[in-house]
N, C-alpha and C positions, 0 to 999 in steps of 0.2 A: 497386296502385300503391305504390311505395316512398315512404317519408317520411310526414310529417304532412299529412293532408288538411284544408285550411282550408275550412270550410263557412260559408255566410252565417249571420248571427244575426238572423233577420227578426222584424219586428213584423207578424205575419200579419194580413191584412185580414179583417174579418168580412163576412158577406154573400155573395151569390152573384155569379158572374161568369166571366170568361174570363181565362186566364193564358198566359204564355210562360215556360218555364224556360230560362235561359241557363246551359248547362253547359260545362265545360272538360274535355277529355280530353288528358292529357299524353303518352300513348304509344299506339301502334297496338295494336289488339286485335280479336279476332274472338269473337263470342258468338252463341249460339243465342237467337233472339228469338221465342219461342212458335211459332205456325204460320207466321210469316214466314220462319223458317229461319235459317241462319247468315249473319250480316252482318259485314263488315269495317269497322271504324271507324278512321279516321285521326286523328292528333292535331289538335286545333283546337277550335273553338267550335261547339256544337250548340244549336239552338233547338227546343224542343218545345212545340207548341201544344195546350192542353187547356181544358176548361171544368169548372165546378163549380156545377151548379144543383140538386144533390140535397141531402139532409140534411147539415147542417154547413157547406155552401158551401165557399168558398175556404179558410177556416182548416183545415177537416178534410182536404180534398184535398191542400193544400200541405204540411200536417204529415206526411201519409203519404209524399209525395214526398221530404221531407227525411230520413225514416228511412233508415238504411243496412242495418240488420239485419232483413230481412223476406223473406218468400217472394214471389217475383215474381208479379204478377197482370196488370199492364198491360205493354205493350211497353216503355215508358220505364223500368220497374223493372229490366230487364236491362241497359240502358245505365247506369243509376244505380249499378250495382255497381262500375263503373269510373270514371265521370265525376263531377265535383264541381259542384254548383250554385253559380254565381257571383252570379247575380241572378235575381230573380223580377219579371216585368213583369205587371201585372194591370189589369183594368178591372172596375168594379162596374156597368157598363152592363147593364141588364136584357135586352138583346138577346143571343141566342146567337151570339157572334161567332167561335167557334172555327173554323168552316169558312171564313169570310170572311178571317180572319187567315192561315190556311194558304194561301189563294189569293194574298193580298198578298205573302207571302214567296216563293211559287212564281214570281211574276212578276218578282221582283227578281233581276237577273243575278248579284249578289254572293253569292247563296245557292244551293247545290246541294242535291239531294235524295239523301241517302246510303242511304235505305232505303225502296224502294217498298212501300206498304201499311203502313208503320210508324205506329202510332197511329191508323190510319184503317180499321180492320176493320169499323166500323159505319157507314161513310159512303162517299160517292163521291169523296172527295179522294184524290189520288195518295199523299200522305203528310202527316204532321203533324210530321215531323222535317226540319230543315234544317241546313246545315253551311257554315261559312266559316272561313278562317284570318286574315281581315283585321279587325283591331280597329276600323279607321276605318269600315268598312261597318256594323259592329255599333253604333258610336256614332251614326252617321247614322240608322239605323233607330230607335234608342232616342229620339233627339231628335224624329223625326217623330211617334212615338207619344206621347211626353210632352207635345208641343205641340198634340196633336189635329189634326195636319196630314194625316191619312188619314181615310177613311170609317169607321174603327174607333173614332173618338172619342178621348178622352184617357186615357192609361194612367199608373198609378203605377209606381214602380220601387223595389224593395228590393235594396240592394247589400250585399255582403259587408262 
């Protein structure tokens, strides 16, 4: 991407939990995503659902996602080479909500699924990556999560 990439300057949460990365891609790109293969990404907003219940919890996992100079390991690492993290949504709920959050996003008409199997190699979800171009839909979802208006509990938001 040309120009200066503005990344968020987060106060990363300690503890374990589930997160959603809100990424922005400014131009169309195609990239090879591990075993998923070549995927075409359109400009817009991507939401990636993940969890961090291992050593280091959210702080360690999100720190890695914020790195830009790394060897790709997870599917999201390939998209991160082009897309900029605008926000991080997270919950410290001890329940493993990653798959439930992916289902909630999949049920919302405002979000499409650009990559079948993306981020879901180890589960039965269709994908953990969702796409929209509509900021209003993103704001509405952020409000639902931050108000605890879903079965996913209440989420915090780290903005740019």
